C-alpha positions in Angstrom: 81.4 59.5 105.9 85.0 58.4 107.0 86.1 61.6 105.2 83.6 63.9 106.4 84.4 62.5 110.3 88.2 62.9 109.6 87.8 66.4 109.0 85.2 66.9 112.0 88.0 65.8 114.3 90.8 68.0 115.5 94.3 67.2 115.3 95.7 67.9 118.7 93.3 69.2 121.2 93.3 72.7 122.3 93.8 73.8 125.5 90.7 74.9 127.6 92.5 78.2 128.3 92.0 79.2 124.4 88.6 78.8 124.3 87.8 81.8 127.2 90.6 84.2 125.3 89.9 87.2 126.7 88.3 89.9 124.3 90.3 92.6 125.5 93.8 90.7 124.8 92.1 90.0 121.4 91.6 93.5 120.9 95.2 94.7 122.0 96.5 92.1 119.4 94.6 93.8 116.6 95.8 97.3 118.0 99.5 95.9 117.6 98.6 94.9 114.0 97.1 97.9 113.1 100.0 100.7 112.3 101.0 97.7 109.8 97.9 96.9 108.2 97.4 101.0 107.5 100.9 100.8 106.2 100.0 98.3 103.8 96.9 99.5 102.9 98.6 103.6 102.3 100.3 101.2 99.4 97.1 101.5 97.7 96.9 104.8 96.7 99.5 106.9 93.4 102.2 108.7 95.0 100.3 112.0 95.0 97.9 110.6 97.2 100.2 109.3 99.6 101.8 113.2 99.8 97.8 114.3 100.5 97.5 111.4 103.1 99.9 112.8 105.1 98.8 116.2 105.2 95.7 115.3 105.8 96.6 112.5 108.7 99.6 113.8 109.9 102.9 112.0 109.9 102.4 108.3 111.5 105.5 106.9 110.0 109.3 107.8 110.2 110.6 110.0 107.0 112.2 106.9 105.7 109.2 104.4 106.0 107.4 107.3 104.0 110.4 107.6 100.9 110.4 103.8 101.1 107.0 103.6 100.2 106.8 106.5 97.9 109.3 104.9 95.5 108.3 101.6 96.1 104.7 103.2 94.3 106.8 105.3 92.1 108.2 102.3 90.5 104.9 100.0 90.7 103.1 102.2 88.8 103.5 103.1 85.3 103.4 106.6 83.7 104.1 108.2 87.1 107.0 110.4 85.7 110.9 109.7 85.6 113.2 110.5 88.0 113.1 113.7 88.1 109.2 113.5 88.8 110.1 111.6 91.7 112.8 113.5 93.2 110.5 115.9 92.9 107.7 114.3 95.3 110.7 113.2 97.7 111.3 116.9 98.2 107.7 117.5 99.3 107.3 115.2 101.5 110.6 115.8 103.0 108.6 119.8 103.3 105.4 118.2 104.4 107.4 115.8 107.0 108.6 119.2 108.3 105.8 121.4 108.3 103.9 118.9 110.3 106.8 118.7 112.8 107.0 122.3 113.1 103.0 122.3 113.9 103.5 119.6 116.3 105.8 121.8 118.1 104.0 124.9 117.8 101.1 123.2 119.4 103.0 121.4 122.2 104.9 124.7 122.8 101.0 126.5 123.0 99.9 123.8 125.6 103.0 124.8 127.5 102.8 128.4 128.0 98.7 128.3 128.3 99.3 126.0 131.1 
C-alpha cells in the first residue's frame, strides 16, 4: 500500500503550462529530430543498400556523412569485402552524389529558363 502511494505521487509538481503543451510545438520537435533518426535508421542497411538509397531518395546528407556511414557499415559488417571493395564503394558514392547534384542543378536551371 505504501509502495503504491509512493509511486503515484509526483516527485515535483509540473507547471500547468506543460499540461497544455500545443501539438504544433510537439510536431515541430518530432520534425527536428527526424533527420538524425533517419540517418540512424539508414545504418540498418548494407553498404550496397545504402548506395541504392542515395540513388532512390536523393542526397539528404553531406558527402562526409555518407562517407562516415559507409565506412561504419563496412567496418561493422562481416564478409563485405576488403579495402579495395570499400574504396570502390566510396568512389561509387562520390559518383552518385555528383550525379544527383547535376540532376538538381539541371532541374533548377530548367525552372529558371521556363519562368
